[in-house]
Every structure is written in structure tokens, then in C-alpha cells.
KOLPA-514291 format. One record per residue: residue number from 1; residue in one letter; chain; x negated, y negated, z negated of N, C-alpha, C in turn. Coordinates in pm, whole numbers, plus 50000, padded with zeros to 5 digits. Example, Ala and Ser with C-alpha at 12.3 -4.5 7.8 and 13.67 -1.06 7.14 Angstrom:
KOLPA-514291
{1 'a' 'A' {48681 50569 49220} {48770 50450 49220} {48680 50330 49220}},
{2 's' 'A' {48715 50225 49292} {48633 50106 49286} {48710 49997 49213}},
END
This chain:
KOLPA-514291
{1 'm' 'A' {49918 50121 50000} {50000 50000 50000} {49913 49873 50000}},
{2 'q' 'A' {49805 49879 49918} {49716 49764 49912} {49650 49739 50047}},
{3 'r' 'A' {49613 49851 50114} {49548 49838 50245} {49646 49778 50347}},
{4 'r' 'A' {49772 49825 50342} {49874 49772 50434} {49896 49624 50408}},
{5 'l' 'A' {49904 49589 50278} {49926 49449 50243} {49810 49363 50293}},
{6 'f' 'A' {49687 49413 50277} {49570 49340 50323} {49574 49319 50473}},
{7 'l' 'A' {49611 49427 50548} {49617 49416 50693} {49725 49318 50737}},
{8 'c' 'A' {49839 49321 50667} {49949 49228 50702} {49907 49083 50677}},
{9 'l' 'A' {49841 49062 50562} {49796 48927 50531} {49692 48879 50630}},
{10 'a' 'A' {49603 48971 50669} {49500 48935 50767} {49562 48900 50901}},
{11 'a' 'A' {49663 48980 50941} {49731 48953 51069} {49804 48819 51065}},
{12 'a' 'A' {49869 48794 50949} {49941 48668 50935} {49846 48550 50939}},
{13 's' 'A' {49730 48566 50874} {49630 48460 50874} {49578 48433 51014}},
{14 'l' 'A' {49556 48541 51092} {49508 48527 51229} {49610 48453 51315}},
{15 'm' 'A' {49740 48491 51299} {49846 48426 51377} {49855 48278 51341}},
{16 'l' 'A' {49838 48248 51211} {49845 48108 51169} {49729 48030 51228}},
{17 's' 'A' {49612 48091 51230} {49494 48025 51286} {49514 47996 51434}},
{18 'i' 'A' {49570 48094 51507} {49597 48076 51649} {49699 47964 51671}},
{19 's' 'A' {49803 47964 51584} {49907 47862 51595} {49849 47723 51573}},
{20 'v' 'A' {49762 47710 51469} {49701 47581 51441} {49612 47537 51556}},
{21 'a' 'A' {49536 47634 51611} {49447 47602 51723} {49525 47552 51842}},
{22 'r' 'A' {49639 47617 51868} {49722 47574 51980} {49777 47435 51953}},
{23 'a' 'A' {49822 47412 51828} {49880 47282 51794} {49777 47172 51811}},
{24 'e' 'A' {49651 47202 51780} {49547 47100 51792} {49524 47060 51938}},
{25 'g' 'A' {49560 47145 52031} {49542 47114 52171} {49666 47063 52240}},
{26 'v' 'A' {49773 47041 52162} {49901 46999 52219} {49939 46862 52165}},
{27 'l' 'A' {49976 46774 52255} {50024 46642 52220} {50177 46646 52223}},
{28 'n' 'A' {50240 46631 52107} {50386 46633 52099} {50440 46496 52134}},
{29 'v' 'A' {50519 46491 52239} {50566 46364 52296} {50718 46356 52286}},
{30 'g' 'A' {50769 46243 52244} {50912 46217 52243} {50949 46124 52357}},
{31 'a' 'A' {51061 46154 52424} {51103 46072 52538} {51254 46060 52541}},
{32 'y' 'A' {51301 45943 52577} {51444 45920 52601} {51479 45991 52732}},
{33 'p' 'A' {51580 46078 52733} {51599 46168 52848} {51659 46109 52975}},
{34 't' 'A' {51720 45991 52967} {51782 45934 53088} {51735 45791 53107}},
{35 'n' 'A' {51613 45777 53153} {51553 45645 53171} {51473 45641 53300}},
{36 'p' 'A' {51536 45677 53413} {51462 45678 53540} {51427 45536 53584}},
{37 'p' 'A' {51316 45518 53654} {51222 45620 53700} {51110 45649 53600}},
{38 'f' 'A' {51127 45607 53476} {51021 45624 53377} {51026 45764 53312}},
{39 'e' 'A' {51144 45807 53273} {51165 45941 53217} {51300 45995 53259}},
{40 't' 'A' {51304 46122 53299} {51429 46191 53326} {51412 46337 53284}},
{41 'k' 'A' {51507 46386 53205} {51506 46528 53168} {51579 46608 53275}},
{42 'l' 'A' {51514 46709 53329} {51571 46791 53435} {51651 46908 53378}},
{43 'g' 'A' {51722 46976 53465} {51808 47086 53423} {51735 47198 53354}},
{44 'd' 'A' {51609 47219 53387} {51532 47327 53326} {51465 47285 53195}},
{45 'g' 'A' {51493 47161 53150} {51437 47113 53023} {51307 47038 53038}},
{46 's' 'A' {51246 47039 53156} {51122 46965 53178} {51154 46818 53205}},
{47 'f' 'A' {51048 46736 53204} {51065 46592 53227} {50984 46548 53348}},
{48 'e' 'A' {51032 46443 53414} {50957 46381 53521} {50974 46230 53512}},
{49 'g' 'A' {50883 46157 53575} {50893 46012 53576} {50757 45946 53565}},
{50 'f' 'A' {50756 45815 53580} {50632 45738 53577} {50556 45758 53447}},
{51 'e' 'A' {50623 45738 53333} {50553 45751 53206} {50519 45896 53173}},
{52 'v' 'A' {50598 45988 53225} {50567 46130 53207} {50435 46162 53276}},
{53 'd' 'A' {50419 46112 53397} {50292 46133 53468} {50176 46065 53396}},
{54 'v' 'A' {50201 45947 53339} {50096 45874 53268} {50048 45953 53146}},
{55 'v' 'A' {50142 45997 53062} {50102 46067 52939} {50042 46204 52970}},
{56 'n' 'A' {50094 46271 53073} {50037 46402 53111} {49894 46387 53160}},
{57 'a' 'A' {49869 46286 53245} {49735 46265 53299} {49638 46221 53190}},
{58 'a' 'A' {49683 46135 53099} {49597 46089 52990} {49563 46204 52896}},
{59 'a' 'A' {49663 46287 52864} {49639 46402 52777} {49539 46498 52839}},
{60 'k' 'A' {49554 46522 52967} {49462 46614 53036} {49318 46565 53028}},
{61 'r' 'A' {49300 46435 53037} {49165 46379 53034} {49097 46393 52898}},
{62 'i' 'A' {49176 46412 52792} {49114 46431 52661} {49124 46578 52617}},
{63 'g' 'A' {49152 46665 52715} {49151 46808 52688} {49274 46860 52617}},
{64 'm' 'A' {49389 46794 52636} {49512 46836 52570} {49623 46859 52671}},
{65 't' 'A' {49725 46931 52629} {49848 46945 52706} {49959 46872 52632}},
{66 't' 'A' {50074 46860 52696} {50186 46790 52631} {50305 46882 52611}},
{67 'n' 'A' {50379 46855 52506} {50508 46918 52481} {50607 46804 52465}},
{68 'i' 'A' {50694 46784 52565} {50784 46668 52567} {50925 46710 52525}},
{69 'a' 'A' {50979 46640 52427} {51114 46667 52376} {51198 46540 52385}},
{70 'd' 'A' {51329 46555 52399} {51414 46437 52414} {51461 46384 52278}},
{71 'y' 'A' {51464 46253 52269} {51507 46180 52150} {51590 46060 52194}},
{72 'g' 'A' {51683 46018 52108} {51750 45890 52130} {51646 45779 52116}},
{73 'f' 'A' {51672 45665 52178} {51571 45559 52178} {51532 45519 52036}},
{74 'q' 'A' {51631 45492 51950} {51600 45451 51814} {51529 45561 51736}},
{75 'a' 'A' {51565 45687 51764} {51506 45800 51692} {51357 45814 51718}},
{76 'l' 'A' {51309 45761 51829} {51167 45771 51862} {51080 45704 51755}},
{77 'f' 'A' {51126 45594 51700} {51047 45521 51602} {51032 45600 51472}},
{78 'a' 'A' {51143 45660 51426} {51138 45742 51305} {51054 45867 51328}},
{79 'a' 'A' {51062 45923 51448} {50987 46045 51478} {50837 46020 51478}},
{80 'v' 'A' {50795 45904 51529} {50653 45869 51524} {50609 45842 51380}},
{81 'a' 'A' {50691 45769 51306} {50656 45733 51168} {50643 45856 51080}},
{82 's' 'A' {50729 45956 51104} {50727 46078 51022} {50632 46183 51076}},
{83 'k' 'A' {50565 46152 51188} {50469 46242 51253} {50533 46369 51310}},
{84 'r' 'A' {50664 46364 51337} {50728 46475 51408} {50679 46479 51553}},
{85 'i' 'A' {50642 46362 51604} {50581 46355 51737} {50454 46271 51727}},
{86 'd' 'A' {50363 46294 51820} {50237 46219 51824} {50249 46092 51907}},
{87 'v' 'A' {50331 46099 52011} {50343 45989 52108} {50489 45971 52145}},
{88 'a' 'A' {50529 45847 52164} {50662 45817 52217} {50648 45740 52347}},
{89 'i' 'A' {50723 45782 52448} {50732 45709 52574} {50879 45678 52599}},
{90 's' 'A' {50904 45571 52668} {51041 45533 52706} {51049 45383 52719}},
{91 't' 'A' {50963 45324 52801} {50959 45180 52824} {50964 45105 52690}},
{92 'i' 'A' {50874 45141 52599} {50871 45080 52466} {50778 44958 52470}},
{93 't' 'A' {50833 44843 52449} {50757 44719 52457} {50666 44702 52335}},
{94 'i' 'A' {50544 44659 52361} {50449 44629 52255} {50486 44492 52196}},
{95 't' 'A' {50518 44488 52067} {50555 44363 52002} {50479 44347 51870}},
{96 'p' 'A' {50459 44224 51824} {50393 44203 51695} {50465 44273 51580}},
{97 'd' 'A' {50597 44271 51580} {50673 44336 51473} {50647 44486 51472}},
{98 'r' 'A' {50649 44549 51589} {50626 44693 51596} {50484 44730 51557}},
{99 'l' 'A' {50388 44643 51588} {50249 44672 51555} {50222 44670 51405}},
{100 'k' 'A' {50317 44621 51327} {50303 44626 51181} {50315 44768 51129}},
{101 's' 'A' {50389 44854 51201} {50414 44989 51149} {50367 45101 51242}},
{102 'v' 'A' {50341 45070 51370} {50295 45171 51465} {50178 45114 51545}},
{103 's' 'A' {50116 45199 51624} {50009 45155 51713} {50047 45182 51857}},
{104 'f' 'A' {49981 45113 51949} {50002 45134 52092} {49866 45147 52161}},
{105 't' 'A' {49864 45227 52266} {49749 45227 52355} {49747 45096 52432}},
{106 'q' 'A' {49642 45074 52508} {49643 44959 52597} {49765 44967 52688}},
{107 'p' 'A' {49822 44854 52729} {49941 44857 52813} {49911 44910 52953}},
{108 'y' 'A' {50018 44963 53016} {50005 45016 53152} {50116 44970 53245}},
{109 'y' 'A' {50208 44885 53194} {50316 44837 53281} {50368 44705 53228}},
{110 'd' 'A' {50389 44608 53318} {50445 44477 53284} {50593 44474 53323}},
{111 's' 'A' {50675 44415 53235} {50818 44412 53266} {50886 44290 53205}},
{112 'd' 'A' {50976 44231 53279} {51065 44129 53225} {51202 44191 53200}},
{113 'm' 'A' {51282 44123 53119} {51421 44162 53101} {51507 44086 53201}},
{114 'g' 'A' {51629 44134 53218} {51719 44066 53309} {51862 44069 53261}},
{115 'v' 'A' {51940 43978 53313} {52085 43974 53289} {52152 44039 53409}},
{116 'a' 'A' {52232 44143 53386} {52302 44211 53494} {52453 44200 53475}},
{117 'a' 'A' {52523 44198 53587} {52669 44190 53586} {52721 44251 53715}},
{118 'k' 'A' {52851 44255 53730} {52907 44302 53857} {52870 44205 53968}},
{119 'v' 'A' {52855 44259 54087} {52814 44178 54201} {52909 44060 54221}},
{120 'e' 'A' {53040 44087 54208} {53139 43981 54233} {53162 43891 54112}},
{121 's' 'A' {53095 43917 54001} {53113 43837 53879} {53065 43694 53902}},
{122 'p' 'A' {53133 43597 53840} {53086 43457 53851} {52958 43432 53772}},
{123 'i' 'A' {52917 43529 53692} {52792 43515 53618} {52675 43516 53716}},
{124 'r' 'A' {52598 43411 53713} {52483 43399 53803} {52354 43373 53726}},
{125 'a' 'A' {52366 43326 53602} {52248 43290 53524} {52281 43299 53376}},
{126 'i' 'A' {52180 43282 53293} {52199 43288 53148} {52303 43187 53102}},
{127 'a' 'A' {52305 43072 53165} {52399 42966 53126} {52544 43009 53142}},
{128 'd' 'A' {52569 43110 53226} {52706 43155 53250} {52755 43257 53147}},
{129 'l' 'A' {52671 43291 53048} {52709 43392 52949} {52795 43335 52836}},
{130 'k' 'A' {52814 43206 52832} {52897 43144 52729} {53038 43202 52732}},
{131 'g' 'A' {53084 43246 52615} {53219 43301 52605} {53233 43443 52657}},
{132 'k' 'A' {53122 43510 52688} {53126 43644 52746} {53084 43750 52643}},
{133 'i' 'A' {53122 43875 52672} {53082 43989 52589} {52956 44049 52651}},
{134 'i' 'A' {52850 44057 52571} {52719 44097 52621} {52680 44232 52560}},
{135 'g' 'A' {52636 44325 52644} {52592 44455 52598} {52440 44467 52597}},
{136 'y' 'A' {52391 44560 52515} {52247 44584 52507} {52223 44727 52457}},
{137 'l' 'A' {52103 44776 52478} {52063 44908 52427} {52014 44890 52284}},
{138 's' 'A' {52077 44959 52190} {52043 44943 52049} {51896 44979 52023}},
{139 'g' 'A' {51829 44895 51947} {51690 44918 51913} {51591 44862 52013}},
{140 's' 'A' {51641 44808 52124} {51554 44758 52230} {51523 44611 52209}},
{141 't' 'A' {51427 44560 52288} {51399 44417 52285} {51516 44338 52344}},
{142 'g' 'A' {51599 44405 52425} {51720 44340 52475} {51814 44304 52361}},
{143 'e' 'A' {51824 44393 52263} {51907 44365 52145} {51856 44241 52072}},
{144 'k' 'A' {51725 44235 52054} {51666 44121 51983} {51695 43991 52057}},
{145 'w' 'A' {51680 43993 52191} {51705 43871 52267} {51850 43828 52254}},
{146 'v' 'A' {51943 43924 52266} {52085 43892 52257} {52119 43832 52120}},
{147 'k' 'A' {52071 43895 52014} {52103 43846 51880} {52035 43712 51851}},
{148 'd' 'A' {51913 43694 51903} {51843 43567 51882} {51912 43452 51954}},
{149 'n' 'A' {51982 43482 52064} {52040 43377 52147} {52193 43368 52138}},
{150 'q' 'A' {52255 43455 52060} {52401 43459 52054} {52461 43327 52011}},
{151 'a' 'A' {52410 43269 51905} {52469 43145 51854} {52445 43029 51950}},
{152 'a' 'A' {52322 43015 51995} {52287 42901 52082} {52361 42906 52215}},
{153 'd' 'A' {52378 43026 52270} {52443 43039 52401} {52591 43072 52393}},
{154 's' 'A' {52643 43080 52270} {52789 43095 52246} {52848 43219 52313}},
{155 'f' 'A' {52784 43335 52294} {52844 43459 52343} {52970 43487 52262}},
{156 'a' 'A' {53075 43536 52328} {53199 43568 52258} {53180 43686 52163}},
{157 'd' 'A' {53102 43785 52208} {53078 43903 52126} {52959 43979 52186}},
{158 't' 'A' {52904 44071 52109} {52796 44156 52159} {52827 44301 52124}},
{159 'k' 'A' {52770 44391 52201} {52799 44533 52179} {52675 44616 52207}},
{160 'g' 'A' {52635 44702 52111} {52518 44787 52126} {52555 44925 52175}},
{161 'y' 'A' {52465 44988 52248} {52486 45122 52303} {52367 45211 52272}},
{162 'k' 'A' {52394 45339 52256} {52288 45435 52227} {52215 45481 52353}},
{163 's' 'A' {52278 45466 52468} {52214 45511 52592} {52232 45407 52702}},
{164 'q' 'A' {52133 45401 52790} {52139 45309 52904} {52255 45345 52996}},
{165 'q' 'A' {52281 45474 53010} {52390 45518 53096} {52524 45464 53046}},
{166 'd' 'A' {52550 45477 52915} {52676 45426 52860} {52684 45274 52872}},
{167 'l' 'A' {52571 45208 52854} {52566 45062 52867} {52611 45019 53006}},
{168 'l' 'A' {52555 45083 53109} {52586 45043 53247} {52725 45091 53291}},
{169 'l' 'A' {52768 45204 53240} {52904 45252 53271} {53009 45156 53216}},
{170 'd' 'A' {52987 45105 53096} {53081 45009 53039} {53077 44877 53115}},
{171 'l' 'A' {52959 44838 53162} {52951 44718 53246} {53030 44738 53374}},
{172 'n' 'A' {53014 44852 53435} {53085 44882 53560} {53235 44888 53539}},
{173 'a' 'A' {53276 44932 53419} {53419 44946 53389} {53480 44815 53339}},
{174 'g' 'A' {53396 44714 53317} {53448 44585 53274} {53468 44572 53124}},
{175 'r' 'A' {53414 44667 53046} {53430 44659 52901} {53330 44560 52838}},
{176 'v' 'A' {53228 44526 52912} {53141 44412 52876} {53125 44329 53003}},
{177 'd' 'A' {53097 44201 52985} {53086 44111 53100} {52947 44113 53163}},
{178 'a' 'A' {52847 44135 53079} {52708 44136 53126} {52625 44217 53028}},
{179 'v' 'A' {52507 44259 53072} {52416 44330 52984} {52277 44270 52999}},
{180 'v' 'A' {52197 44288 52895} {52058 44244 52896} {51971 44367 52874}},
{181 's' 'A' {51882 44395 52969} {51797 44513 52958} {51674 44494 53047}},
{182 'd' 'A' {51584 44592 53047} {51463 44584 53129} {51499 44593 53277}},
{183 'i' 'A' {51441 44507 53357} {51474 44500 53499} {51442 44628 53576}},
{184 'p' 'A' {51324 44688 53560} {51293 44806 53643} {51394 44919 53629}},
{185 'g' 'A' {51432 44950 53505} {51528 45058 53483} {51664 45026 53543}},
{186 'm' 'A' {51707 44899 53531} {51837 44862 53588} {51834 44866 53740}},
{187 'q' 'A' {51728 44815 53799} {51719 44816 53945} {51722 44959 53999}},
{188 'y' 'A' {51655 45049 53930} {51656 45189 53972} {51798 45246 53962}},
{189 'a' 'A' {51866 45218 53852} {52003 45269 53832} {52100 45211 53934}},
{190 'f' 'A' {52079 45085 53972} {52173 45018 54061} {52166 45069 54205}},
{191 'r' 'A' {52066 45152 54235} {52063 45214 54368} {52183 45306 54386}},
{192 's' 'A' {52234 45362 54276} {52352 45447 54283} {52473 45379 54220}},
{193 'm' 'A' {52459 45252 54181} {52570 45173 54125} {52572 45040 54199}},
{194 'p' 'A' {52609 45040 54326} {52598 44920 54410} {52687 44804 54370}},
{195 'd' 'A' {52781 44826 54278} {52867 44717 54233} {52800 44632 54126}},
{196 'l' 'A' {52682 44673 54081} {52612 44600 53976} {52483 44540 54032}},
{197 'a' 'A' {52439 44430 53973} {52318 44364 54019} {52254 44283 53907}},
{198 'v' 'A' {52123 44267 53916} {52052 44177 53824} {52076 44035 53872}},
{199 'k' 'A' {52129 43950 53785} {52166 43814 53822} {52063 43709 53782}},
{200 'd' 'A' {51988 43737 53675} {51890 43639 53630} {51776 43712 53560}},
{201 'r' 'A' {51659 43654 53565} {51540 43714 53504} {51506 43638 53376}},
{202 'i' 'A' {51474 43715 53272} {51430 43657 53146} {51281 43687 53134}},
{203 'k' 'A' {51199 43586 53156} {51054 43607 53154} {51007 43625 53011}},
{204 't' 'A' {50959 43743 52981} {50922 43776 52844} {50775 43813 52827}},
{205 'g' 'A' {50707 43846 52937} {50570 43892 52926} {50559 44029 52861}},
{206 'e' 'A' {50667 44107 52867} {50668 44239 52802} {50571 44335 52871}},
{207 'q' 'A' {50511 44420 52789} {50424 44526 52840} {50454 44656 52767}},
{208 'y' 'A' {50444 44767 52839} {50468 44899 52781} {50337 44970 52754}},
{209 'g' 'A' {50333 45048 52645} {50219 45133 52614} {50269 45260 52549}},
{210 'l' 'A' {50180 45356 52528} {50214 45477 52453} {50223 45438 52306}},
{211 'm' 'A' {50337 45465 52241} {50353 45433 52099} {50309 45552 52015}},
{212 'm' 'A' {50225 45525 51914} {50170 45632 51831} {50172 45588 51685}},
{213 'g' 'A' {50146 45683 51596} {50138 45652 51455} {50024 45555 51428}},
{214 'k' 'A' {50034 45482 51320} {49933 45383 51286} {49796 45450 51278}},
{215 'd' 'A' {49704 45403 51363} {49567 45453 51365} {49559 45605 51384}},
{216 'd' 'A' {49642 45657 51472} {49637 45800 51506} {49497 45836 51558}},
{217 'p' 'A' {49443 45953 51522} {49307 45988 51565} {49289 45998 51716}},
{218 'n' 'A' {49399 46019 51789} {49390 46028 51935} {49419 45895 52005}},
{219 'l' 'A' {49446 45790 51927} {49483 45661 51986} {49375 45608 52079}},
{220 'q' 'A' {49253 45598 52029} {49145 45543 52109} {49116 45630 52230}},
{221 'k' 'A' {49120 45762 52211} {49092 45854 52321} {49193 45837 52435}},
{222 'l' 'A' {49322 45830 52399} {49425 45815 52502} {49418 45678 52568}},
{223 's' 'A' {49388 45576 52488} {49377 45442 52545} {49260 45436 52643}},
{224 'd' 'A' {49148 45498 52605} {49033 45502 52695} {49065 45580 52823}},
{225 'a' 'A' {49144 45687 52808} {49183 45767 52925} {49267 45683 53020}},
{226 'i' 'A' {49357 45603 52965} {49439 45515 53049} {49351 45412 53119}},
{227 'g' 'A' {49250 45360 53048} {49157 45267 53109} {49082 45331 53226}},
{228 'a' 'A' {49042 45456 53208} {48973 45528 53316} {49066 45552 53434}},
{229 'm' 'A' {49194 45576 53406} {49293 45596 53512} {49315 45469 53592}},
{230 'k' 'A' {49301 45354 53527} {49309 45227 53599} {49186 45210 53689}},
{231 'a' 'A' {49070 45244 53633} {48945 45222 53706} {48932 45309 53830}},
{232 'd' 'A' {48981 45434 53823} {48962 45524 53938} {49082 45532 54032}},
{233 'g' 'A' {49186 45448 54006} {49301 45441 54096} {49412 45539 54066}},
{234 't' 'A' {49396 45623 53963} {49501 45721 53930} {49630 45653 53891}},
{235 'l' 'A' {49621 45550 53808} {49742 45482 53762} {49810 45408 53877}},
{236 'a' 'A' {49731 45350 53966} {49787 45281 54083} {49865 45381 54169}},
{237 'a' 'A' {49812 45502 54184} {49879 45604 54265} {50009 45649 54200}},
{238 'i' 'A' {50009 45660 54067} {50132 45699 53996} {50238 45589 54014}},
{239 'h' 'A' {50195 45463 54006} {50288 45352 54027} {50348 45358 54167}},
{240 'k' 'A' {50266 45378 54268} {50313 45384 54406} {50411 45501 54425}},
{241 'k' 'A' {50384 45613 54360} {50470 45731 54369} {50611 45702 54320}},
{242 'w' 'A' {50624 45634 54206} {50755 45617 54143} {50827 45488 54180}},
{243 'f' 'A' {50754 45386 54221} {50819 45258 54252} {50815 45224 54400}},
{244 'g' 'A' {50741 45305 54476} {50737 45283 54620} {50666 45157 54663}},
{245 'a' 'A' {50587 45101 54573} {50515 44978 54604} {50387 44973 54522}},
{246 'd' 'A' {50290 44894 54570} {50166 44879 54496} {50189 44794 54371}},
{247 'a' 'A' {50116 44825 54265} {50122 44742 54145} {50065 44605 54175}},
{248 'a' 'A' {50119 44504 54111} {50074 44367 54135} {49930 44347 54088}},
{249 'a' 'A' {49854 44273 54166} {49716 44241 54129} {49715 44169 53994}},
{250 'g' 'A' {49625 44210 53907} {49616 44147 53776} {49713 44202 53673}},
{251 's' 'A' {49799 44294 53714} {49896 44352 53620} {49828 44451 53527}},
{252 's' 'A' {49897 44487 53420} {49838 44582 53324} {49828 44722 53382}},
{253 't' 'A' {49892 44748 53494} {49879 44878 53560} {49740 44893 53622}},
{254 'l' 'A' {49677 44781 53654} {49547 44785 53720} {49432 44732 53633}},
{255 't' 'A' {49464 44655 53532} {49361 44585 53455} {49340 44646 53318}},
{256 'a' 'A' {49217 44685 53289} {49184 44743 53158} {49203 44639 53048}},
{257 'a' 'A' {49242 44687 52930} {49267 44597 52818} {49234 44670 52687}},
{258 'p' 'A' {49211 44595 52581} {49186 44660 52451} {49315 44713 52390}},
{259 'i' 'A' {49302 44791 52285} {49419 44836 52209} {49482 44714 52143}},
{260 'p' 'A' {49614 44696 52156} {49680 44580 52097} {49667 44581 51944}},
{261 'k' 'A' {49646 44465 51887} {49635 44451 51740} {49745 44359 51687}},
END
């Protein structure tokens, strides 16, 4: 019995060692599942998109693989903080407030926010939002902009959504008059929603990066990998693949930068 117990314990210890070794080579990534062209969860459970290619290529360069799981946008922040995931992707803007509790790699994409409405809507600019119901994705920088400007611009009401799809469906159905969100994601969605359009641009200087735990041991390695991808044209090729156009000269997609502080 003692010999059997010893063998069982030895086998269990070996399996645990193998499991730990595998975990050390795997980057656990959280992604919002319906955020094309940045992230999309496919029918077989795998993910594709611009940021998926970015994190996969960066992980490969530091000798790791990725395990990507879907999370709600707001849940990504708690998952990083609790270390359930190592990295979060999903067009997450680098902001001073977020840098107080999490870290980001160097940025790899520049984005402004926009005001979108129905094509036939009289809304043409931010000034036309007075007295209107404005939607936003909960937890996003769009929410912050809407709440910061609600009083000054006299919005009639505001409404938060857990998913971009629900946000745009309600806009299409007339349950909100306009929405504020990132322009690239909306423009991509509007290819199949021709009744909607971006009406005005909100210049924010927003940039996206991989969001990680504060001072994660892989932070510098992944940021350096992204820098190398900029230098050798890999990131430019990924941009061309998903957006059908070259990245703008001087953009964070092409220009190396330090880790944001």
C-alpha cells in the first residue's frame, strides 16, 4: 500500500510539474468576443482579428503561445486585476486613470471616437445632441465622454450597453438617437448596417495597447516584441490585412514608443 501511495504521489507530482511547465509557456488572454475587426469569436471557439494577430505574434516572439477566452468588456479589467488572465485585448484605450491600477505595452493603434446616428437623422455634429438620448458601451472611454459632457451639451438621457452589438441594434431601432464609440469598430459594423453612419469625429488622441497586470513580468518582453514588429513591418502587414489600407505615417502602428507610465 505504501509503495502504491508513493507511486501515485510521484505520478501526481509529475503531472503537476508538467501542468505548471505548460502554464509557464501560455499567455492567458481575455477578449471581447464581438468587436470586429479587432476581435471576433468564431463558431469553433477560436478568435480572429487585428488584435488577435498582434497578441499571437508578440507571444510567439517571446516563446509563448496564447489561450484566448471571451469576456465582457468590463469584466476584462477585473480579470486582469485578479490575474485570471495575463493580457486583455479589445480596443482598450491607454488612459492615466487606468495606468493607476494596470499596465499597458507600448501602443499599436491610434483611434478617435465618433458620434453615430441613422443616415437620415438630422444629427450632423456634437452640437445636434442637445435633447437627445445618447448610448455608449459601459466601461468604455465613450461612457466617460458622454457623462463628462451630458450637462454641458444638455443630453436628454444616456444609456449604457454591455455589448457593441446591442448598442448599435438599439440605435438602428431608434431606441437611442445617437451613440458615442470608437470610430474603427463602428465603421466596420456599418458595412452591414448601411442605415447608420458616423456623423462627427471626437478627436481624443486615443491609443490602444495590450492591458496587463501592474508590472507583469512579461510586460517589457511583449512591449519589446511589439516594437520589433513595428521595425520589421509585421505590424504594418497586420494592419493592411484587417483594414485594407496602410497605417498612417507617424502612427503608433509604425512608430516605436516606450511603455506608458
